[in-house]
N, C-alpha and C positions, 0 to 999 in steps of 0.2 A: 499433536494439537496445540493449536494456540493459546495464550492464557487467555481465562474469560475476562470481561472488561464490564465496567460499570455504564449506567445511563450515557448518550451519546450531546454534546452540544455541538452541531456544526460551525455556527458563526465562530468560535474561536478554532474549530478547525481550519477554515478558511484561513486564517492569518496565519498559520504554520504550517498545513502543507507545500504549499510550492517552496519553500525553503530545503524541506528535506529532501524533495525530488531534486533540487540542485546540488544539496549533498551527495545524494548518492549517484548523481550523474560523474560530477568531478573525483569521488572519492570509491564508490566501490566498483568490483574490477566486470562485472558481469552487468546485463539490464538488470529491473525489475519489476515483477507486479508489486505495486505499494497499494497501503491503507493505511492511513495518518488517522489516531484515534488522542483526542486530549483525554490526559487522565480523567476517569470519570464519564468517558465514552462509551457507548456500546456495540459490539461488533452482532450485526447481522448476520444469520443463519447462513442467509446465500453467501455474503462476503468472506465467512469461515469457510466454506465449503470449497469455493474459488481458489482463496489462498492455501488450502489442504492439498487441494487437487495439482496446483501449478507445484508447491512444494515436491510433492511428489513423483510431476513427470519432468517436469523445468520446463514445459511448455505451455501456451497462451493462443488462442485465437478469438475475436471479437468481430463481429458483423455490424458495423452501425446502422442506425434504424434510417430509413428512407420516408423521411417525415415530412417530405415537399419542403424541408427549410435545407441551407448549406451545410456540408458534414465535408470533415477534414480530407476524407476518403471512405471507401468502398468496407476495406476488411483490414486488419492486421493478424498478423501472424506473428509468434514469438518464438524463438527456439532457446536452448541453456538460457533459462532467466532464472532467479532466485524472487520466491515469494516472501514480502517482505511486511511484517506489521509493527507499528511503529505506534509505541505512546509515549505522550510528549508532556509537558507543563507547560504552562504560560509564561516562564520563561526560557524556554528553547532547549531545556533539556529532553533528550527521548532515549527512551529504553527501545531497541530495536530485536525483535525476533525473526530471525531469517530461516527459511526452511525448518518449523517447526522446531528448530534444534539449536541454535546458536545465539546466543543473546551480545548484541553491541550497545554501549551507550556512544550518543553524538551528542553535539551541542551544534543550535543554527541560529 
C-alpha cells in the first residue's frame, strides 16, 4: 500500500509533475504510471486503487473519452510498467515509492 498523504494542492503539482515525468523518462529503465503529489497533497481513493493494481500486475489500459473534442488517441495499453507515487517539496526534492515497496529520492 502506498503511503497516506495529507491534503492536495494541484497548482503546485502542475509546476513540478512534468519535471518528474522527464526525470523518469530519462533515468528509469521501465515505463511508469506516475502520480505526483506535493507534500501536503492527498491521494484520492481511485488513484490509490489504480496504483495498487498496476504495482501488482505491471499492466495498464485506458480508453480516452470520445467527447467530441480532439483526443491524442483512442486507447493506451501498457505492459511491464512500474506504479510510481512521488511526493515532492516545492524545491524539487521528491520521495518516490515504486510498486509499493521500493523508495528512491530524486531532485528535479
